[in-house]
C-alpha positions in Angstrom: -48.2 3.3 -102.8 -51.7 2.2 -101.6 -52.1 5.5 -99.8 -52.8 7.3 -103.1 -56.0 5.3 -103.9 -57.1 5.5 -100.2 -56.8 9.3 -100.3 -58.5 9.5 -103.7 -61.4 7.4 -102.7 -61.8 9.3 -99.5 -61.9 12.6 -101.4 -64.6 11.4 -103.8 -66.6 10.2 -100.8 -66.4 13.5 -99.1 -67.5 15.4 -102.2 -70.5 13.1 -102.7 -71.5 13.7 -99.0 -71.7 17.4 -99.5 -75.4 17.4 -100.5 -76.8 15.6 -97.4 -74.4 17.5 -95.1 -75.5 20.9 -96.5 -79.2 20.0 -96.3 -78.7 18.8 -92.7 -77.2 22.0 -91.5 -79.5 24.3 -93.5 -82.5 22.5 -92.1 -85.8 24.3 -92.0 -84.4 27.4 -93.7 -83.9 25.4 -96.8 -87.3 23.7 -96.5 -89.0 27.1 -96.3 -87.4 28.3 -99.6 -89.3 28.5 -102.8 -89.3 25.3 -104.9 -87.6 27.1 -107.7 -84.7 28.3 -105.5 -84.4 24.8 -104.0 -84.0 23.3 -107.5 -81.4 26.0 -108.5 -79.4 25.4 -105.3 -79.3 21.6 -105.8 -78.3 22.0 -109.4 -75.5 24.4 -108.5 -74.1 22.1 -105.8 -74.4 19.1 -108.2 -72.5 20.9 -110.9 -69.8 22.0 -108.5 -69.4 18.5 -107.3 -69.3 17.1 -110.9 -66.6 19.6 -111.9 -64.5 18.8 -108.9 -64.6 15.0 -109.6 -64.0 15.5 -113.3 -61.0 17.7 -112.5 -59.5 15.1 -110.1 -60.0 12.3 -112.7 -58.6 14.4 -115.5 -55.5 15.5 -113.5 -54.6 12.2 -111.9 -55.6 9.8 -114.7 -56.9 11.1 -118.0 -54.4 13.8 -118.8 -51.2 11.7 -118.2 -52.6 8.8 -120.2 -53.7 11.1 -123.0 -50.2 12.6 -123.0 -48.7 9.1 -123.2 -51.0 8.2 -126.1 -50.2 11.5 -128.0 -46.4 10.8 -127.5 -46.7 7.3 -128.8 -48.7 8.4 -131.9 -46.0 11.0 -132.7 -43.3 8.5 -132.2 -44.9 6.1 -134.6 -45.0 8.7 -137.4 -41.4 9.8 -136.4 -42.2 13.3 -135.3 -40.1 13.1 -132.2 -36.7 12.1 -133.7 -34.9 15.1 -132.3 -36.8 15.2 -129.0 -35.8 13.6 -125.7 -39.0 11.9 -124.5 -40.0 12.6 -121.0 -43.2 12.9 -118.9 -44.0 15.2 -116.0 -44.5 13.5 -112.7 -48.0 13.4 -111.4 -49.3 12.9 -107.9 -50.3 9.4 -108.9 -47.3 7.1 -108.0 -48.6 4.2 -110.1 -48.9 6.3 -113.2 -45.4 7.7 -112.6 -44.0 4.2 -112.7 -45.7 3.4 -116.0 -44.8 6.8 -117.6 -41.2 6.5 -116.6 -41.0 3.0 -118.0 -42.5 4.0 -121.4 -40.3 7.1 -121.6 -37.2 5.0 -121.2 -38.5 2.4 -123.6 -39.5 4.9 -126.3 -36.2 6.8 -126.0 -34.4 3.5 -126.5 -36.5 2.6 -129.5 -36.1 6.1 -130.9 -32.3 5.6 -130.9 -32.5 2.2 -132.5 -34.9 3.5 -135.2 -32.5 6.4 -135.9 -29.7 4.0 -136.4 -31.8 2.1 -138.9 -32.8 5.2 -140.9 -29.2 6.4 -141.2 -28.0 2.9 -142.2 -25.6 2.6 -139.2 -24.4 -0.6 -137.6 -26.7 -1.8 -134.7 -24.5 -4.5 -133.5 -23.8 -2.6 -130.3 -27.6 -2.3 -129.6 -28.1 -6.0 -130.2 -25.3 -6.8 -127.8 -26.8 -4.5 -125.2 -30.2 -6.2 -125.7 -28.5 -9.5 -125.2 -26.8 -8.3 -122.1 -30.1 -6.9 -120.6 -31.8 -10.2 -121.4 -29.0 -12.3 -119.9 -29.2 -10.3 -116.7 -32.9 -10.9 -116.5 -32.7 -14.6 -117.1 -29.8 -15.2 -114.8 -30.8 -13.0 -111.9 -31.1 -14.6 -108.5 -34.7 -15.8 -108.2 -37.0 -15.2 -105.2 -37.1 -18.1 -102.8 -40.6 -19.6 -102.4 -41.6 -21.0 -99.0 -42.3 -24.8 -99.1 -41.4 -25.0 -102.8 -38.1 -25.8 -104.6 -38.2 -23.9 -107.9 -35.8 -24.3 -110.8 -36.2 -22.1 -113.9 -33.8 -21.6 -116.7 -33.9 -20.4 -120.3 -31.5 -20.6 -123.3 -32.2 -18.3 -126.3 -31.7 -19.8 -129.8 -29.9 -16.7 -131.1 -28.4 -13.5 -129.8 -31.7 -12.2 -128.5 -34.5 -14.5 -127.3 -38.2 -14.2 -126.9 -38.9 -16.6 -124.0 -39.3 -15.1 -120.6 -39.8 -16.2 -117.0 -39.9 -14.7 -113.5 -40.8 -15.2 -109.8 -42.6 -12.2 -108.3 -43.3 -11.9 -104.6 -46.1 -9.6 -103.3 -48.0 -10.0 -100.0 -48.4 -13.7 -99.3 -48.4 -14.6 -103.0 -45.6 -15.9 -105.2 -46.2 -15.5 -108.9 -44.3 -17.8 -111.2 -44.6 -17.7 -115.0 -43.1 -18.9 -118.3 -43.9 -16.9 -121.5 -43.2 -17.2 -125.2 -43.5 -14.3 -127.7 -44.1 -14.9 -131.4 -42.5 -13.1 -134.2 -38.9 -13.6 -132.9 -36.0 -11.3 -133.0 -36.0 -7.6 -131.8 -39.8 -7.1 -131.6 -40.4 -10.3 -129.7 -37.6 -9.3 -127.3 -39.1 -5.9 -126.8 -42.5 -7.3 -126.0 -41.0 -9.8 -123.6 -39.2 -6.9 -121.7 -42.4 -4.8 -121.5 -44.5 -7.8 -120.3 -41.9 -8.6 -117.7 -41.9 -5.1 -116.3 -45.7 -4.5 -116.5 -46.6 -7.8 -114.7 -44.1 -7.1 -111.9 -45.9 -3.7 -111.4 -49.5 -5.0 -111.7 -48.6 -7.7 -109.1 -48.4 -4.8 -106.6 -52.0 -3.8 -107.3 -53.9 -7.1 -108.1 -53.7 -10.4 -106.2 -54.7 -12.9 -108.8 -52.9 -13.7 -112.1 -56.0 -13.3 -114.3 -56.3 -9.6 -113.3 -52.5 -9.0 -113.7 -52.5 -10.5 -117.2 -55.7 -8.8 -118.3 -54.4 -5.4 -117.4 -51.1 -6.0 -119.0 -53.0 -7.0 -122.2 -55.2 -3.9 -122.0 -52.2 -1.6 -122.0 -50.1 -3.3 -124.7 -52.9 -4.5 -127.1 -53.3 -1.1 -128.8 -49.6 -0.7 -129.2 -48.6 -4.0 -130.7 -49.0 -5.4 -134.2 -51.8 -8.0 -134.5 -49.4 -10.8 -135.7 -47.1 -10.4 -132.6 -48.6 -12.6 -129.8 -47.4 -13.9 -126.5 -48.5 -17.0 -124.7 -48.1 -17.5 -121.0 -48.5 -20.2 -118.3 -48.6 -18.9 -114.8 -49.1 -20.3 -111.3 -49.7 -18.4 -108.0 -48.6 -20.0 -104.7 -50.5 -18.7 -101.7 -47.9 -19.3 -99.0 -50.3 -18.5 -96.2 -53.0 -21.0 -97.3 -50.5 -23.3 -99.1 -52.7 -23.4 -102.2 -51.7 -23.3 -105.8 -53.7 -21.5 -108.6 -53.1 -21.6 -112.4 -53.8 -19.1 -115.1 -53.0 -19.6 -118.8 -53.0 -17.8 -122.1 -52.8 -20.2 -125.0 -49.5 -21.8 -123.8 -48.2 -25.4 -123.6 -49.6 -27.9 -121.1 -48.9 -27.6 -117.4 -47.6 -31.1 -116.4 -48.0 -32.2 -112.9 -46.5 -35.4 -111.3 -48.8 -36.6 -108.5 -46.7 -38.3 -105.9 -49.5 -40.3 -104.3 -50.6 -41.7 -107.6 -47.1 -42.0 -109.1 -48.5 -40.6 -112.3 -47.9 -37.6 -114.5 -50.9 -35.6 -115.8 -51.4 -32.8 -118.3 -53.6 -29.8 -117.8 -54.6 -28.1 -121.1 -53.8 -24.4 -121.6 -57.0 -22.9 -123.2 -58.3 -19.4 -123.8 -56.4 -16.9 -125.9 -52.9 -15.5 -126.3 -52.2 -12.0 -125.3 -53.1 -9.2 -127.8 -55.7 -11.3 -129.6 -58.5 -9.3 -128.0 -58.6 -5.8 -126.4 -60.5 -6.9 -123.3 -59.3 -10.3 -122.0 -60.7 -9.9 -118.4 -63.7 -12.1 -119.1 -61.7 -14.8 -120.8 -58.7 -15.1 -118.4 -59.5 -17.3 -115.4 -57.6 -18.5 -112.3 -58.1 -22.1 -111.4 -57.0 -23.9 -108.3 -54.7 -26.9 -108.8 -54.5 -29.6 -106.2 -50.9 -29.5 -105.2 -49.7 -31.7 -102.4 -46.4 -32.6 -100.7 -43.9 -34.2 -103.1 -46.0 -33.2 -106.2 -43.9 -31.7 -109.0 -45.1 -29.2 -111.6 -43.3 -28.8 -115.0 -43.7 -25.6 -117.1 -42.0 -25.2 -120.4 -41.9 -23.4 -123.8 -42.5 -25.1 -127.1 -38.8 -25.1 -127.8 -38.7 -28.4 -125.8 -41.7 -30.2 -127.3 -40.9 -29.0 -130.9 -37.2 -29.8 -130.7 -36.1 -32.1 -133.5 -33.6 -35.0 -133.7 -31.8 -33.5 -136.7 -29.7 -30.3 -137.4 -32.4 -29.1 -139.9 -35.9 -30.0 -141.0 -36.1 -32.3 -144.0 -39.6 -33.9 -143.5 -38.0 -37.0 -141.9 -37.3 -35.5 -138.6 -39.1 -36.3 -135.3 -40.2 -33.9 -132.6 -39.7 -34.4 -128.9 -43.5 -33.8 -128.2 -45.6 -34.1 -125.1 -45.7 -37.9 -124.8 -41.9 -38.2 -124.6 -41.7 -35.3 -122.1 -44.4 -36.9 -119.9 -42.5 -40.2 -120.0 -39.2 -38.4 -119.0 -40.9 -36.7 -116.1 -42.4 -40.1 -115.0 -39.0 -41.8 -115.2 -37.0 -39.2 -113.3 -35.0 -40.8 -110.5 -35.8 -40.4 -106.8 -33.7 -38.5 -104.4 -30.9 -40.5 -102.8 -32.3 -42.6 -100.0 -35.9 -41.3 -100.5 -39.0 -42.4 -102.3 -39.7 -39.1 -104.0 -38.4 -37.1 -106.9 -37.2 -33.5 -106.6 -37.3 -30.4 -108.9 -33.6 -31.0 -109.6 -34.0 -34.7 -110.5 -36.8 -33.9 -113.0 -35.0 -30.8 -114.4 -31.8 -32.8 -114.9 -33.5 -35.8 -116.5 -35.4 -33.6 -119.0 -32.1 -31.8 -119.8 -30.3 -35.1 -120.4 -33.0 -36.8 -122.4 -33.6 -33.7 -124.5 -29.9 -33.6 -125.3 -29.8 -37.2 -126.3 -32.8 -36.8 -128.5 -31.3 -33.7 -130.3 -27.9 -35.4 -130.7 -24.4 -34.3 -130.2 -23.7 -30.6 -130.7 -27.3 -29.9 -131.7 -28.6 -26.9 -133.7 -31.2 -25.1 -131.5 -34.0 -23.7 -133.7 -36.1 -22.1 -130.9 -35.7 -20.7 -127.4 -35.9 -23.3 -124.7 -37.3 -22.5 -121.2 -37.9 -25.1 -118.5 -39.3 -24.7 -115.0 -39.8 -27.5 -112.4 -41.5 -26.8 -109.0 -41.4 -29.3 -106.1 -43.6 -29.1 -103.1 -40.9 -30.1 -100.6 -41.6 -32.5 -97.7 -40.5 -31.5 -94.2 -37.4 -33.8 -94.3 -36.1 -32.4 -97.6 -32.4 -31.8 -97.5 -30.6 -30.0 -100.4 -27.4 -31.8 -99.6 -29.0 -35.1 -100.5 -30.4 -33.7 -103.8 -28.9 -34.1 -107.2 -26.1 -31.7 -108.1 -26.8 -28.7 -110.3 -24.0 -29.6 -112.7 -24.6 -32.7 -114.8 -21.8 -35.1 -115.2 -19.5 -34.7 -118.2 -20.2 -38.3 -119.2 -23.3 -36.9 -120.8 -21.6 -35.4 -123.8 -24.8 -34.1 -125.3 -25.6 -32.1 -122.2 -27.3 -28.8 -122.8 -25.5 -25.8 -121.5 -28.1 -23.7 -119.6 
């Protein structure tokens, strides 16, 4: 779809070159004209150029966005209850993708809202949302060169608000873990929108900071102030073999450094999404030194805030970061090797979290866990730990 912007930029350039081209061909004839006529001629050409550029911008960008804004406003005041929402296709393929996404989303929300108004049962819609989320969270993930990546999530209730994905564009692999506040249907809806928008923006921008900033810019005006989303993201440049991190008020990124045999925490600063309208100056991408046999752990607060009792009674303990760091550090090495793997760390966190929460625990929040291992050249999956944890661990969590 890059052809569109190339053609658009070339068109604008040609329009702006009209003045010098016209003056070049008119030559002495133009120079011999009266000053007043010269001024009028330049003004007319400038106005024509301005009108052409304004028309192009309005047709390809401004009008479709204005139509989307108008439709959303009418939807919010419930003026479109008997209308099937749809947007005309434009010549801009990027906008077509966004308009199609929002049309389907608004139509779905319109149907759900109609069910609420008429007091009908929405169990089917909840089941549908659960099914959509399950397919998203259990889909086959993209394989990342040189890395072994394990990511899984378990919602606390029928519909969850944690999200994750691996996106591949150009030489980059984008991996993220996200957690929406507010819970239930709104949080699920935000999670779905963020997942779709970031997948699309990854086709346009190469760094995480730009992807997240543009996602924030689109959704900020359309989401309640108390509904936030935190994210932790890494970008793996498979060509340069370098890792970059971007964060938006999420949990720590924990990294086990093989050469030092030590686990470190990297603080997630800045702001959560939707806190400010323009986050482009606040979101940064920082390179993380990631070497062979190092392991990164990304997670949602459902892990660190898990408690050791079925309910809170002010005597409970939380799992917290210190215990998680210790579990990562004590994860076993691969059979016959002196290094850990993504699977050994993932399994060890799973087992220790299960033991801490107790047999048949009550889950109070979504749990999402990702482990990323920079594989050595001699790494063999057949020697790695099995995906299924032995049944001896009766408190095993069912991912």
